[in-house]
C-alpha positions in Angstrom: 50.4 21.8 95.3 48.1 19.3 97.1 44.8 20.7 95.6 46.3 20.3 92.2 47.3 16.6 92.8 43.8 16.0 94.2 42.1 17.4 91.1 44.3 15.3 88.8 43.6 12.1 90.8 39.8 12.8 90.7 39.9 13.4 87.0 41.7 10.1 86.4 39.3 8.2 88.6 36.2 9.8 86.9 37.5 8.8 83.5 38.0 5.2 84.7 34.5 5.1 86.1 32.9 6.5 83.0 34.6 3.8 80.9 33.4 1.1 83.3 29.8 2.3 83.1 29.6 2.2 79.3 26.7 -0.3 78.3 27.7 -3.5 76.6 26.8 -4.0 73.0 23.4 -5.7 72.4 23.6 -9.4 71.6 22.5 -10.3 68.0 18.9 -11.3 67.6 18.3 -14.5 65.6 16.4 -14.2 62.3 12.7 -14.4 62.5 12.5 -17.3 60.1 14.4 -19.6 62.4 12.1 -21.0 65.1 13.1 -20.5 68.6 13.6 -23.5 70.7 11.5 -23.5 73.8 13.3 -23.1 76.9 11.8 -24.4 79.9 12.3 -22.4 83.0 14.1 -24.3 85.6 14.0 -23.9 89.3 17.4 -22.6 89.6 16.8 -20.0 86.8 13.6 -18.7 88.3 15.1 -18.4 91.8 16.6 -15.1 92.6 20.4 -15.1 93.0 22.3 -13.3 95.6 25.0 -10.7 94.8 27.6 -13.2 95.9 26.5 -15.7 93.3 26.5 -13.3 90.4 29.6 -13.4 88.2 31.5 -10.2 87.9 31.0 -8.0 84.9 33.7 -8.0 82.3 34.3 -4.2 82.3 33.9 -3.6 86.0 37.0 -2.1 87.6 38.7 -4.2 90.1 40.6 -2.8 93.1 43.3 -5.1 94.3 43.4 -5.8 98.0 45.9 -3.6 99.9 46.1 -0.8 97.2 47.1 2.7 98.4 44.4 5.2 99.0 44.1 8.5 97.2 45.7 10.4 100.2 48.6 8.0 100.2 49.2 8.4 96.5 48.9 12.2 96.8 51.5 12.1 99.6 53.9 10.0 97.4 53.5 12.4 94.5 54.2 15.4 96.7 57.4 13.7 97.9 58.5 13.1 94.3 57.8 16.7 93.4 59.8 18.0 96.4 62.7 15.8 95.4 62.7 17.2 91.9 62.5 20.7 93.3 65.6 20.1 95.5 67.5 18.7 92.5 66.5 21.7 90.4 67.7 24.1 93.2 71.1 22.2 93.5 71.5 22.5 89.7 70.8 26.2 89.7 73.3 26.7 92.5 76.0 24.8 90.6 75.4 26.8 87.5 75.5 30.0 89.4 78.9 29.1 90.9 80.3 28.2 87.5 79.2 31.5 86.1 81.4 33.3 88.7 84.5 31.3 87.8 86.5 32.2 84.6 89.4 30.2 83.4 91.6 31.9 80.7 95.1 31.7 79.4 97.4 32.1 76.4 100.6 30.7 74.9 103.2 32.7 73.0 105.5 30.6 70.9 108.4 32.2 69.0 111.1 32.0 66.4 113.8 34.6 66.7 116.8 35.6 64.7 119.3 38.3 65.7 122.3 39.6 63.7 125.9 39.0 64.6 126.9 41.6 67.2 130.4 42.1 65.6 130.1 40.4 62.2 132.5 37.7 63.4 130.0 34.9 63.6 130.4 34.7 67.3 127.4 36.8 68.2 123.7 36.6 67.3 121.5 33.6 67.5 118.6 31.7 65.9 116.3 29.9 68.2 112.8 28.6 69.0 111.2 29.3 72.3 108.1 29.6 74.4 108.0 33.1 75.9 104.9 32.9 77.9 102.5 30.1 79.0 99.9 31.7 81.2 97.0 30.1 83.0 94.6 32.3 85.0 91.6 31.6 87.2 89.3 34.4 88.3 86.4 33.9 90.7 84.2 37.0 91.2 81.3 37.6 93.5 79.4 40.8 94.5 81.8 41.6 97.3 85.1 39.8 96.4 87.4 38.5 93.7 90.0 35.8 93.7 92.7 35.8 90.9 95.6 33.4 90.4 97.9 33.4 87.4 100.9 31.1 86.8 103.4 31.1 84.0 104.6 27.7 82.7 107.6 27.9 80.4 110.7 25.7 79.7 112.6 27.6 82.4 110.0 26.5 85.0 106.7 27.4 86.6 106.4 30.7 88.4 103.7 32.6 90.2 102.7 35.8 88.4 99.6 37.1 90.1 97.9 36.1 93.4 95.3 38.7 94.3 92.6 38.8 97.0 90.2 41.7 96.3 87.4 43.2 98.4 84.8 45.3 96.7 83.7 48.0 99.1 80.0 47.4 99.9 77.6 49.9 98.5 80.0 51.1 95.7 78.8 48.7 93.0 82.4 47.4 92.6 83.6 51.0 91.8 86.0 50.9 94.8 88.1 47.9 95.8 91.0 46.9 98.0 93.5 44.3 96.8 96.2 42.4 98.8 98.8 40.0 97.4 101.1 39.9 94.4 100.0 42.1 91.5 101.2 44.6 88.8 102.4 48.0 89.8 99.8 50.7 89.1 102.2 52.8 87.1 101.7 54.0 83.5 100.0 52.3 80.6 102.3 49.7 79.1 103.4 48.2 82.5 99.9 47.1 83.6 98.8 46.2 80.1 98.4 42.5 79.4 101.1 40.9 77.2 98.4 39.2 75.2 96.9 42.5 74.1 100.1 44.3 73.3 101.0 44.9 69.7 104.8 44.2 70.1 106.0 41.0 71.7 108.0 42.9 74.4 107.5 46.1 76.3 109.5 49.1 75.4 113.1 49.4 76.7 112.3 52.2 79.2 109.4 50.1 80.8 111.6 47.0 81.0 114.2 48.9 82.9 112.1 51.1 85.1 109.4 48.4 85.9 111.3 45.1 85.8 108.9 42.1 86.2 106.0 44.7 86.3 104.8 43.0 89.6 105.4 43.2 93.3 103.8 42.2 96.6 101.7 44.8 98.5 98.3 46.3 98.9 96.4 48.5 96.4 93.2 50.6 96.2 91.3 50.9 92.9 88.6 53.5 92.4 86.5 54.7 89.5 84.1 57.6 89.3 82.6 58.5 86.0 85.6 59.1 83.7 88.2 59.3 86.5 90.5 56.4 87.4 92.7 56.1 90.5 95.0 53.3 91.6 97.4 53.6 94.4 99.3 51.1 96.5 102.1 50.3 99.0 104.6 47.7 97.8 107.9 46.1 98.9 109.5 47.9 95.9 111.9 45.2 94.8 109.7 43.4 92.3 109.3 39.7 91.8 112.5 39.2 89.8 114.7 40.1 92.7 115.5 36.5 93.5 113.9 36.7 96.9 110.4 35.7 98.1 110.3 38.3 100.9 111.4 41.8 101.6 114.3 42.0 104.1 114.0 45.7 105.0 111.4 48.0 106.4 111.4 50.4 103.4 108.2 50.4 101.4 107.3 52.2 98.2 104.3 54.2 97.3 103.1 53.8 93.7 100.1 55.3 92.1 98.3 56.4 88.9 95.7 59.0 88.4 94.0 58.8 85.0 90.9 59.5 82.9 89.0 57.5 80.3 86.8 59.3 77.7 86.6 56.3 75.4 88.3 57.9 72.4 91.1 59.4 74.5 92.6 58.2 77.8 95.7 58.8 79.8 97.1 59.8 83.2 100.1 60.7 85.4 102.0 58.3 87.6 104.2 58.6 90.6 106.6 56.4 92.7 108.4 57.2 95.9 110.4 54.8 98.0 113.9 53.6 99.0 116.2 50.8 98.1 118.6 49.5 100.7 122.0 49.0 99.0 125.7 49.7 99.3 127.9 51.4 96.7 131.7 50.8 96.6 132.2 54.0 98.6 129.7 53.0 101.3 130.8 51.3 104.6 127.3 50.1 105.4 124.0 49.8 103.5 122.2 53.0 102.7 118.6 53.8 101.8 118.9 55.3 98.3 115.9 57.1 96.8 113.9 55.0 94.3 111.6 57.4 92.4 109.6 57.6 89.2 107.4 60.0 87.5 105.4 59.2 84.3 102.8 60.4 81.9 100.9 58.4 79.3 98.3 59.1 76.6 96.3 57.0 74.2 94.0 58.3 71.4 91.7 56.3 69.1 90.4 57.5 65.8 88.3 56.1 63.0 89.0 58.4 60.1 90.9 56.0 57.8 88.6 53.9 55.6 90.8 50.8 56.2 90.0 50.7 59.9 90.7 52.2 63.3 93.8 54.1 64.1 95.4 54.5 67.6 98.3 56.6 68.9 99.9 55.7 72.2 102.8 57.3 74.0 104.5 57.3 77.5 107.3 59.1 79.3 109.1 57.8 82.4 111.9 59.3 84.4 113.4 58.1 87.7 116.3 57.1 89.8 117.6 53.7 91.0 116.5 50.9 88.8 117.6 47.5 87.6 116.3 43.9 87.3 118.5 42.4 90.0 116.8 43.7 93.2 116.8 47.2 91.6 120.3 47.5 92.9 122.2 47.3 89.6 121.9 51.1 89.1 121.8 52.5 92.7 121.2 56.3 92.8 121.5 56.5 89.0 119.1 58.8 87.1 117.5 57.7 83.9 114.7 58.5 81.5 113.0 57.3 78.4 109.8 57.4 76.3 108.1 55.6 73.4 105.5 56.5 70.7 103.4 53.8 69.0 101.2 54.1 65.9 98.7 51.3 65.1 96.6 51.0 62.0 94.0 48.3 61.7 93.2 46.9 58.3 89.8 45.4 58.3 88.8 43.2 61.2 91.7 40.7 61.1 94.9 42.6 60.2 97.0 45.4 61.6 100.3 47.1 61.1 102.2 49.2 63.7 105.4 51.1 64.2 107.1 52.0 67.5 109.9 54.3 68.3 111.3 54.1 71.8 114.4 55.6 73.5 116.0 54.9 76.8 118.9 56.8 78.4 120.3 54.8 81.3 122.3 57.6 82.8 120.7 60.9 81.6 123.3 61.8 79.0 126.3 60.2 80.5 128.2 58.0 78.1 130.4 55.0 78.7 133.8 55.0 76.9 134.2 51.3 77.0 137.3 49.7 75.6 137.0 48.2 72.2 134.4 48.9 69.6 131.2 48.1 71.6 129.5 50.9 73.4 129.1 50.7 77.2 126.0 50.0 79.2 125.4 53.7 80.0 124.9 54.7 76.4 121.4 55.7 75.2 119.6 53.3 72.9 116.9 54.2 70.4 114.8 51.4 68.8 112.6 51.4 65.8 110.2 48.5 65.4 107.7 47.3 62.8 105.0 44.7 63.2 102.5 43.0 61.0 99.6 41.1 62.6 96.9 38.7 61.4 94.1 37.4 63.5 92.9 33.9 62.7 89.6 34.4 64.5 89.4 35.4 68.2 91.8 32.9 69.6 94.9 32.9 67.3 97.2 35.8 66.4 100.4 35.7 64.4 102.9 38.6 64.5 106.0 39.3 62.5 108.2 41.9 64.1 111.5 43.5 63.0 113.3 45.8 65.5 116.4 48.0 64.9 118.2 49.1 68.0 120.5 52.1 67.5 123.1 52.6 70.3 124.5 56.0 70.7 128.2 55.7 69.8 131.1 57.8 71.1 134.7 58.0 70.0 135.7 54.7 68.5 132.6 52.8 69.7 130.4 51.6 66.9 126.7 50.8 66.9 126.5 47.0 67.0 124.6 45.0 64.4 121.9 43.6 66.7 118.7 43.9 64.6 116.1 41.4 65.8 113.4 39.5 63.9 110.6 37.8 65.9 107.8 35.5 64.5 105.3 34.9 67.3 102.1 32.8 67.3 99.8 33.4 70.2 96.9 31.1 71.1 94.5 32.2 73.8 91.2 31.0 75.4 
């Protein structure tokens, strides 16, 4: 750096000296016809003058007294360059930190209309609402990741995800350990983001078997080529149980082993744990089995000229479930499945149809009084959706769902068809 500054200073000084040494233009010579006046030499003119008496030349460079030397100027220039380099380093560090932070979110605003349940005008509804208002911050480094997601809706602000993740060194982020509040690693539709799903809500079997989709615990994620593994230990009660901490020593083991071959993916899931509860016949609380088994498959094709086609399906069976601390249906077996067909039309439109069924008591029916089936009756639902994407950030979906409750004896299938118009904005 210093040799370069010395060279620049010398070049500047040389140019100034060259300009100073340029000879002055010759004075004009009077015409020959005009007589020259005789000039008598004087004593003062003939006497030699000292350098102190000579007037300074007009183009001679002047150096003010007390001006810095070349070394001092070079030192000052070096300090300025160092200051610029420090500012450049700080700017690069700030930009590097910003690249690691990602802020995202989405809002799902809806209009819904449901038929009267009994044709009397007392049932049904028509309303506007905000189903989800998510804001997520993710900060990722080579060895760690921080993720925090909240949901702000008219009912209040709740914590959805709070994850601290360690990427095992030497695995190139193929193996990680996560601790905090996160989604259960079970199946396909449960861990799937609500912003990516075709239908506004998950299928009935997933809503019952995986209420809230989240829990507090520890999880290990691993990938090797086309294999995928996620397994964790959780409290088991979910985040919709009404409590912020688990009050028993029972913990649940949840896992999913899958594969991903790009055009086809799937896997199997398992869940084993216990739920502390008390049935009317129990004197004290008892640890009832809370189990799940599941299988999921997704296939993607590109054979229709209109656009890509995908088929997705999932089956779940288990025991002990319910949204309220998973104790609503203690020791009750249930099962269900869904099949989803999606057809893209160009780049911005899509249509889909889904059939899902859920049997809350494995074939047992509830002979409730009156004309409305009981809670233990199986329900099949057929749904249709039409979507249009206004660019990458806005999606509008029109959905019509037809629930069909299995009726017995005098019980009738209620008229509870549901229409949903949803607008989703994301960033």
